One Martini backbone bead per residue (centre of mass of N, CA, C, O) as a GRO file, in nm:
protein
  211
    1MET     BB    1   0.966  -1.731   0.167
    2ALA     BB    2   1.175  -1.461   0.032
    3LEU     BB    3   1.239  -1.116   0.014
    4GLN     BB    4   1.444  -0.829  -0.052
    5THR     BB    5   1.175  -0.672   0.024
    6THR     BB    6   0.924  -0.476   0.095
    7VAL     BB    7   0.579  -0.589   0.035
    8LYS     BB    8   0.284  -0.447  -0.108
    9ILE     BB    9  -0.060  -0.527  -0.159
   10SER     BB   10  -0.303  -0.372  -0.340
   11GLY     BB   11  -0.631  -0.437  -0.382
   12VAL     BB   12  -0.746  -0.700  -0.282
   13THR     BB   13  -1.008  -0.947  -0.422
   14ASN     BB   14  -0.864  -1.238  -0.399
   15LEU     BB   15  -0.744  -1.552  -0.314
   16SER     BB   16  -0.522  -1.589  -0.521
   17ASP     BB   17  -0.355  -1.345  -0.446
   18ALA     BB   18  -0.327  -1.393  -0.141
   19ARG     BB   19  -0.183  -1.673  -0.157
   20TYR     BB   20   0.048  -1.609  -0.348
   21CYS     BB   21   0.175  -1.366  -0.193
   22ALA     BB   22   0.216  -1.508   0.076
   23GLY     BB   23   0.398  -1.738  -0.046
   24MET     BB   24   0.621  -1.516  -0.149
   25GLY     BB   25   0.657  -1.298   0.109
   26VAL     BB   26   0.483  -1.082   0.170
   27ALA     BB   27   0.400  -0.839   0.413
   28MET     BB   28   0.133  -0.705   0.263
   29LEU     BB   29  -0.230  -0.689   0.263
   30GLY     BB   30  -0.473  -0.507   0.076
   31PHE     BB   31  -0.806  -0.380   0.171
   32VAL     BB   32  -1.100  -0.250   0.067
   33MET     BB   33  -1.357  -0.069   0.275
   34ASP     BB   34  -1.509   0.089   0.052
   35GLU     BB   35  -1.815   0.060  -0.093
   36THR     BB   36  -1.755   0.269  -0.354
   37ALA     BB   37  -1.525   0.105  -0.442
   38PRO     BB   38  -1.403  -0.102  -0.684
   39ASN     BB   39  -1.228  -0.299  -0.456
   40TYR     BB   40  -1.437  -0.395  -0.273
   41VAL     BB   41  -1.450  -0.566   0.053
   42ASP     BB   42  -1.633  -0.742   0.239
   43PRO     BB   43  -1.623  -0.863   0.556
   44ASN     BB   44  -1.684  -1.163   0.486
   45THR     BB   45  -1.479  -1.201   0.258
   46PHE     BB   46  -1.237  -1.109   0.417
   47SER     BB   47  -1.248  -1.324   0.641
   48ALA     BB   48  -1.217  -1.568   0.455
   49MET     BB   49  -0.940  -1.489   0.332
   50ARG     BB   50  -0.781  -1.453   0.597
   51GLY     BB   51  -0.801  -1.765   0.676
   52TRP     BB   52  -0.585  -1.846   0.421
   53VAL     BB   53  -0.366  -1.667   0.562
   54ALA     BB   54  -0.010  -1.637   0.646
   55GLY     BB   55   0.249  -1.424   0.747
   56VAL     BB   56   0.064  -1.157   0.714
   57GLN     BB   57  -0.026  -0.834   0.680
   58ILE     BB   58  -0.320  -0.638   0.735
   59VAL     BB   59  -0.476  -0.393   0.522
   60GLY     BB   60  -0.680  -0.115   0.568
   61GLU     BB   61  -0.850   0.060   0.309
   62THR     BB   62  -0.900   0.426   0.303
   63SER     BB   63  -1.075   0.754   0.223
   64ALA     BB   64  -1.169   0.833   0.482
   65THR     BB   65  -1.248   1.120   0.733
   66ASP     BB   66  -1.436   0.989   0.933
   67PRO     BB   67  -1.386   0.879   1.245
   68GLU     BB   68  -1.640   0.699   1.286
   69LEU     BB   69  -1.610   0.530   1.030
   70ILE     BB   70  -1.325   0.425   1.084
   71GLU     BB   71  -1.394   0.286   1.349
   72LYS     BB   72  -1.592   0.084   1.220
   73LEU     BB   73  -1.390  -0.048   1.027
   74LEU     BB   74  -1.204  -0.154   1.248
   75THR     BB   75  -1.421  -0.337   1.374
   76ASP     BB   76  -1.502  -0.507   1.116
   77TYR     BB   77  -1.185  -0.586   1.021
   78GLN     BB   78  -0.924  -0.592   1.192
   79PRO     BB   79  -0.657  -0.470   1.120
   80ASP     BB   80  -0.312  -0.417   1.141
   81LEU     BB   81  -0.348  -0.184   0.930
   82LEU     BB   82  -0.387   0.165   0.830
   83GLN     BB   83  -0.513   0.329   0.535
   84LEU     BB   84  -0.459   0.655   0.407
   85GLU     BB   85  -0.533   0.959   0.253
   86ALA     BB   86  -0.361   1.192   0.082
   87ASN     BB   87  -0.320   1.553   0.073
   88GLY     BB   88  -0.285   1.895   0.075
   89GLU     BB   89  -0.488   1.863   0.362
   90THR     BB   90  -0.395   1.691   0.582
   91ASN     BB   91  -0.525   1.559   0.884
   92ALA     BB   92  -0.356   1.563   1.173
   93ALA     BB   93  -0.587   1.512   1.374
   94LEU     BB   94  -0.674   1.239   1.260
   95ILE     BB   95  -0.407   1.091   1.302
   96HIS     BB   96  -0.396   1.137   1.605
   97TYR     BB   97  -0.665   0.998   1.673
   98LEU     BB   98  -0.594   0.709   1.547
   99ALA     BB   99  -0.357   0.635   1.745
  100ARG     BB  100  -0.544   0.521   1.980
  101PHE     BB  101  -0.577   0.221   1.830
  102GLY     BB  102  -0.281   0.095   1.761
  103LYS     BB  103  -0.241   0.146   1.450
  104PRO     BB  104  -0.064   0.132   1.198
  105LEU     BB  105   0.023   0.377   0.950
  106ILE     BB  106  -0.077   0.455   0.614
  107LEU     BB  107   0.029   0.700   0.378
  108ARG     BB  108  -0.139   0.789   0.078
  109ALA     BB  109  -0.007   0.897  -0.241
  110ASP     BB  110  -0.166   1.026  -0.526
  111LEU     BB  111  -0.021   1.158  -0.818
  112ALA     BB  112  -0.304   1.235  -0.950
  113ASN     BB  113  -0.369   1.440  -0.678
  114VAL     BB  114  -0.062   1.492  -0.599
  115THR     BB  115   0.179   1.702  -0.579
  116LEU     BB  116   0.508   1.760  -0.533
  117GLY     BB  117   0.463   2.001  -0.345
  118GLN     BB  118   0.270   1.854  -0.151
  119LEU     BB  119   0.468   1.628  -0.079
  120ASP     BB  120   0.676   1.816   0.049
  121THR     BB  121   0.489   1.920   0.270
  122LEU     BB  122   0.445   1.643   0.400
  123ALA     BB  123   0.750   1.584   0.454
  124ALA     BB  124   0.772   1.834   0.665
  125GLN     BB  125   0.601   1.673   0.840
  126SER     BB  126   0.485   1.530   1.164
  127PHE     BB  127   0.379   1.185   1.168
  128GLU     BB  128   0.420   0.969   1.412
  129PRO     BB  129   0.217   0.713   1.330
  130ILE     BB  130   0.380   0.662   1.073
  131ALA     BB  131   0.503   0.375   0.908
  132TYR     BB  132   0.411   0.461   0.608
  133PHE     BB  133   0.487   0.593   0.277
  134LEU     BB  134   0.271   0.592   0.000
  135VAL     BB  135   0.353   0.581  -0.356
  136GLU     BB  136   0.113   0.643  -0.605
  137SER     BB  137  -0.086   0.573  -0.919
  138GLN     BB  138  -0.349   0.597  -1.163
  139SER     BB  139  -0.116   0.694  -1.333
  140ILE     BB  140   0.142   0.756  -1.546
  141ILE     BB  141   0.467   0.783  -1.383
  142PRO     BB  142   0.769   0.904  -1.400
  143LEU     BB  143   1.111   0.853  -1.293
  144ASP     BB  144   1.219   1.142  -1.240
  145ALA     BB  145   1.412   1.382  -1.101
  146SER     BB  146   1.188   1.519  -0.932
  147LEU     BB  147   1.075   1.264  -0.796
  148ILE     BB  148   1.337   1.158  -0.674
  149ALA     BB  149   1.388   1.405  -0.493
  150THR     BB  150   1.125   1.380  -0.330
  151LEU     BB  151   1.166   1.089  -0.227
  152THR     BB  152   1.428   1.151  -0.074
  153ARG     BB  153   1.301   1.350   0.128
  154LEU     BB  154   1.083   1.158   0.235
  155ALA     BB  155   1.289   0.925   0.329
  156ALA     BB  156   1.418   1.104   0.563
  157ARG     BB  157   1.133   1.063   0.744
  158TYR     BB  158   1.017   0.805   0.589
  159PRO     BB  159   0.895   0.510   0.511
  160VAL     BB  160   0.905   0.400   0.172
  161LEU     BB  161   0.655   0.317  -0.068
  162LEU     BB  162   0.669   0.205  -0.405
  163GLY     BB  163   0.402   0.225  -0.687
  164ILE     BB  164   0.596   0.319  -0.932
  165GLY     BB  165   0.784   0.234  -1.211
  166LEU     BB  166   0.748  -0.089  -1.223
  167SER     BB  167   0.949  -0.384  -1.301
  168GLY     BB  168   1.122  -0.665  -1.374
  169GLN     BB  169   1.361  -0.490  -1.508
  170ASN     BB  170   1.387  -0.236  -1.265
  171VAL     BB  171   1.361  -0.303  -0.956
  172GLN     BB  172   1.656  -0.331  -0.870
  173ASP     BB  173   1.747  -0.043  -0.948
  174VAL     BB  174   1.549   0.111  -0.768
  175LEU     BB  175   1.646  -0.010  -0.494
  176THR     BB  176   1.945   0.097  -0.531
  177SER     BB  177   1.884   0.421  -0.601
  178LEU     BB  178   1.668   0.425  -0.368
  179PRO     BB  179   1.557   0.525  -0.027
  180ILE     BB  180   1.371   0.271   0.010
  181THR     BB  181   1.184   0.020   0.181
  182GLY     BB  182   0.976  -0.038  -0.066
  183ILE     BB  183   0.694  -0.191  -0.228
  184ALA     BB  184   0.402  -0.154  -0.451
  185LEU     BB  185   0.130  -0.354  -0.547
  186THR     BB  186  -0.138  -0.469  -0.763
  187GLY     BB  187  -0.414  -0.615  -0.780
  188SER     BB  188  -0.648  -0.848  -0.939
  189HIS     BB  189  -0.878  -0.994  -1.127
  190GLU     BB  190  -1.062  -1.260  -1.188
  191GLU     BB  191  -1.201  -1.440  -1.436
  192ARG     BB  192  -1.224  -1.685  -1.237
  193PRO     BB  193  -1.236  -1.902  -1.007
  194GLY     BB  194  -0.892  -2.004  -1.009
  195SER     BB  195  -0.838  -1.790  -1.250
  196LYS     BB  196  -0.495  -1.666  -1.310
  197ASP     BB  197  -0.304  -1.382  -1.421
  198PHE     BB  198  -0.016  -1.230  -1.279
  199GLY     BB  199   0.207  -1.120  -1.443
  200GLU     BB  200   0.382  -0.856  -1.331
  201LEU     BB  201   0.374  -0.945  -1.040
  202MET     BB  202   0.533  -1.206  -1.083
  203ASP     BB  203   0.788  -1.088  -1.209
  204ILE     BB  204   0.873  -0.920  -0.960
  205LEU     BB  205   0.873  -1.138  -0.737
  206GLU     BB  206   1.083  -1.326  -0.875
  207VAL     BB  207   1.315  -1.121  -0.867
  208LEU     BB  208   1.291  -1.093  -0.533
  209GLU     BB  209   1.396  -1.352  -0.474
  210GLU     BB  210   1.572  -1.534  -0.274
  211ASP     BB  211   1.860  -1.743  -0.301
   0.00000   0.00000   0.00000
């Protein structure tokens, strides 16, 4: 199975999501490594799920800023890519330090916490180890002219994954009109093991299936 664009699934918590998305041809599956986060997946559960999927890159997601803690997470999870949280004062030294581990980095900006002005500031900086710049939001953010202009400037410097304002009805238009590298969708919890309604995620992935 192949998709028309690069797709990352964020916050995967269950094997149903992992296997379905891998089978649909997504490029990356993200797992939260922070114990206090709502979608936390412990190392043992993570390892078990990872053994059931193939042909997909694994992203370790963290909001930690302590280099020693992040180094431990890398040891415990051994992800293919590491995702960090951006903010108005992103620590370039931390990003430079983490480059020594040889893991491609994803810098995630949550527009619930990062203003468009701060995103523009980040876009003007040069973070050489960044493989992707992910733009998501915990709140509903419209794809208005201001955001589109900011995303366009950001995409001139980094490969951008967009995780907001997407649906099965508009995803093709978004990919055509914006200079983004791909999209990001979010996993959800199972009602019970093996029972899952994939909803909007399925709608979008089916639209993106190659003919």
